[in-house]
N, C-alpha and C positions, 0 to 999 in steps of 0.2 A: 349551813344557814345559822348565823348567830344574830338574833334579833329579827325585826320585821323587814322583809324585802322592800327595797326602795319603791318598786312598782305598786306594791300593796299600800304602802304608806301614802304614796302620791294619789292613788285612787280614793283613799279615805279622806285625805285633805280636800280633794276637789269636790267630793260629795258633802263636805262640811260635817263629817262624822268623826273627826280626829279625837274629840273629847268624849265621845259616847260609845265608840266601838268596843272598848275594853280589851285591847290587845294584851297578850301575855307579856309580862315584864322581861322574860328571857325565853328564847327558843334555842336549844342546844342539840344539834344533830351531829354527833361525832362519837368515835370510839372513846370510852371512858367517861361519858356524860353522867353515868350513874353516881360517880364520886362527887358530883357537884350538888347533889340533892341536899345532903345534910348541911353543907355550908350555906346554901340558899335559905334553908329553914332558919338557921341561926341568924343570918343577916337580916331577915325579915322580922326577927324578934318573936317568932312563934314559941310558945312554951310547952304546948301539949299536942304535938302532931299525932294523928291516928293513921296508921298504914292500913290501906284496904287492898285486898287481893283475893284470889281464890287459890286452891291447892296448887294448881299448875303455875300460875303467875307468881305465887310466893316463891317457888323454887327458882323461877327464871330471874326475878329481880327483887321481889319484896323482901326476901330474907336478907339480901345484901344491904338494902336500904335500911331495914330495921336495925341491922348490926351497926351500920355507920351512924345512925341516929343515937344508938346506945353509947357508941364510942364518943359521941359529942356531948354526952351527959343527959340525954333524954330518956325517960322511962319507957319501957316497952308497952305499946298500945297497938293492938292488931285486931282487925276484923277479917276473918276468912269467910267470904260470902258462900253460902251453901247452895248446892245445885237443887233443881226441882226434882219431881218424881221421875222424869225422863233422863235425869243425869245432866241437864243443861243449867248453867248459870244464866239467868234471864233477868232483865230489868223490869221486875214486876213489884207489886205491893210488898211481898214478903221480903225480897232482897233489900228494898229501900228502907223498910222499917228496921231490918236487922242492923243496917249501918247507922241509922238515926239513933237507935237505942244505945249503940256503942259510943257514938258521939256524946250522948248524955252521960253514959257510964263513966267515961274517961274525962269528961269536961273538956273535950278536944277543942282546940282553937284553929285547927287546920287539918285537912285530909291530904295524905300522899297516896295516890292511887297507882298501883302497879298492875297493869293489865292492858287489855285492848278495848274494843268499842263498848261492849256491854258493861264492863266494870266502870268505865268512864261515865256512862249514862246514869248508872246507879249512884255513883259518887257525886256527880255534878248536881243531881237533883237533891240528894241528901244535904250537900253543902249549901245549896240555894235555900232549902227549907229551914236549915238551922242558922243561916246567916254567917257561915265561915267560908274561907277560901279553900281551893284545892290545887294541888300540884300534880301535874301529869307525868307519869313515868311509863311510856308505852312499852309493852313487851312484844309487840308484833306490829309490823307495818301493814295493818289489815283494813283500816277504814279511814275516811277523811273527816271524821267528826271530832277529832281531838280538841280542836279550838272552839267547838260549838257552844252557843249560849242557849241551846234548846236541848231537851232530852226526850227521845222517843221511848216511851215506857208503855208497859202492858197493864191495863186496868180491866180486870175481869175478862181477860183474853182479847181485848180490843186494843190496838195500838193507837196511842195519841201522842202528840208532841207538846210538851209543856215548857214554860220558861225555866231556865236553869242558870248555873254559874259557869262562866268561862274560866279556863285555867289561869292561875297566877303565873305559871311557868311550865315549860315542857322540856323534859330531859330525856331525849331519845338516844339511847346508847346503841351504836351500830353493832357492837359486840353481842349485845343481848338480842337485837333484832335479827341478826344473821342466824342465831340459834333457834329462832321461832319455828314451829312446824311449817313445812313447805306449803301446806294448804292455806295457812293464814296469810302468808306472803302473796300467794296467788290470788287470794280474796281481795287483798289491797289493790292489786293490779286490776282485778275485775271491777272494783268500785271506781277506779279511775277510768277504765275503758267505757263505763257507762256514760261518761261525759259526751261521748260521740252522739248519743241521742238526746241527752238532757239539754245540751247546748242548742240543738235544733228545736226542741220543744219550747225552750225559752224564747228563741227568736220567733217561733210560730205564735206563741201567746202574745208577744208584743205587737206583731203585725196584724193579727186577726182580732184581737180582743183588747188591745191597748194596755197590756200588762207592762209594768215598769221594766226597763231594760237599760243596761249600761255597757257600752262597748269595751271600755277599759277593763271592767271586771270580767267580762266574757273572755277577753284576751289573756288575763291571768290564768283562768281555768284552761283555756285552749293550749297555752304554752306548757302548763304542767302535764296535760294529757299527752302532748306530742313528745315530751321528754320521756314519758313512760313507754310509749310505743317504740321509740328509738332504742330503748334499753330493755326491751321485753326479754331478750335472751339472757342478759346479765341479771335481770330480776329473777328469772327462772332458776338460774344457777346460784342465786343468792350471794353474788360477789359483793364486796364492800361498796363498790361504786354503784352497782345496781340497787342495793338497798338504800343507799344514800339518796339516789335519784327518786326512788319510789316514796320514801318517807318525806322528803322535801316537797314532792308533788302533792301528797296527801295533805300536808300542812298548808300549802299554798291554796289548794282547793277549799279547805276549811276557812282560811282567812278571807278568800273571795266571798264566800257566803256571809261571813261576819261583817265585811265591809258593806255588802249589798243589803244586809238586814233580812234576807230571806234565802231559801234554799234553791231558788230557780237555777243558779249557775250549775248546780251539780246534781239535780234530782228532777227527773221527768218521768215519762211513762215506764221506763225500765225499773225505776224504784217503786212505782205503784204496783207493778207485777210482783216484785220482790216482797213487798209488804202483804200483798194478797196471799201469796204462797205461805208466808210466815204465819199469818192468822189461821189459814187452813190447817197447817201442821199443828198448831196449838189446839185448834178445835177437835182434831182427830187424835190427839195424844201422841203424835210422832215427834221424834227428836229433831231439833232445829238444824237447818242448813246454814252455812256461813253466809252472812249478808252479802259480802262482795262477790262470792261465788254465784249467788242468785242474780245479782245485778249484772254481772258479765254475761251470763247465759241469756238473761232477759233482754239485754241490749241487742244481742244478735237476732233474737226473735222480733223485737220491735223494728230493727233496721230492715229485716226482710219484709215486714208489713209496710213500712213507710215507703221504701224504695219501689214498691209495687203499686202505689197509689198515683192517681192523677192529681198532682198538687194544685192544679188550676181550679179544681172543683171546690177548694177550700179557701180561695183567695177572693177578696172583694173587688179587685181590679188587676190590670196587667202589671202595674208596678209592684203590687204586693206579690203577685204570682212569680215575678222574676226574682224578687228578694228570696222567696221561699225555695225556688229552684236552685239558686246559688247556695243556700244553706243546706239543702238536701244533698247536693253533690259532695259535701264534706263528710257525709256519713259513709264509712267503708262498707263494703258488701258483707253480708252475713258470713260468707266463707272466710273473708279476710279477718273478721273479728274472731271467729272461732279459731283460726290459725294462730292469732296472737294470744288468745287464752291458753291454747295448748302449749305454746312456746314458753309462757310464764308458769306453766306447771299446774294449771287449774282445770276443772271440768269445762269442756267446750260445748257440750250438747246437753239437751234435756235428759237424755238417757243416763249420761255420766253423772249429772247433777242429782238425778233421782226424782224429777218432776214428770208426771205422766201427761199425755196429750190432752186428756179430758180436763185436767186442772189448768193447763195452758189455755185451752180454748175458752174456758169459763172466765179466766182472768183477763183475757183479751177483750171479752165482752163487758166485764164488770169492774175491773181494777181502777178505772178512771174515777169511779165514785168515791174512792178512798180520800182523794183531795179534790172535792167538787169545785173549789175555787181556782183550780189550775186549768188553763185552756191549752191542753196538749192536743197534738194531732190525733192521738188515740181517742180522746174525748170527742173531738169533732167527727171523727170517722164513725164512732158508735152512734152519736146523736143524728148523723145524717142517715144512717141505716134505720134508726127507730122512726124517723119522720116519713120514710117511704111507704 
């Protein structure tokens, strides 16, 4: 993928958002893309780029980017984001302030972030706060948030999503991505597989609560999801084609959210469970689980719940019920979803993920409150039980 896919650009134009979406100027997903970072920085006229990474992602890509920038005449400016007490790099106040202080120290006029989802969230919010652009260099095909203009960050242990800066460009080097830990690649697949239930929840919210919906944007996400399912084995083996399909799908899912202006296409009850588990682990001082790994397992659990419900009980009339029945049929069975997760090399069950049954049951009762403005079937299910 070089540039914005035609179907994404067409959806943006039809929605009248072509001037406000803020698409990246360049999207480069191919072997050797890393070498295009320094020339892009020079072409854009940046004078003082700051490379942001952590210890692992610096070795994976940040070191090469820093060397290329030095070779192009730029001074060395690097922030290695520090882990928390549990050994995790997290998008919290400390990490964000660390990057902002280095932006001020180096008088940086652009950020080049080498990393996956968390480092992007830290950098995009730091860039937004200081009014400078950032350039994305993914080191793993692990999340669909690379193009996002929002940043989920932790403030005093609570996750909130705040406005942030979208990337000026994305340089996703397949050689780098194929070398990423297998667990991160599997997490990217899990994040995509979660669309099986998020797309249903989006349709459910539109039918039962009048939430905004766009068929073309849903189709972009659906096609990206299907491509990943068809290439699950290749993704698990981390072939070049498998990683290309996964990374393109993650970017297209992110662009669909960017076009729509909200996360409905890619985030439903499965993400609410994931966020609930994350906050519980922070509260109890446990090391974090990978976002996409949680989403994939949560998707299977939500699918099991949804497929066991009488959808007619949540529809206002027969036409709505039929629409929801049709949408529900598109959700694979929990066993099928777990089989796909296993094929992609990730945890397929709660046990393998490390989430216990008590936490699952509590999250199924309470996680919908994390996004109280979202009308998911999980929310409707819990509210109907509370009213009995």
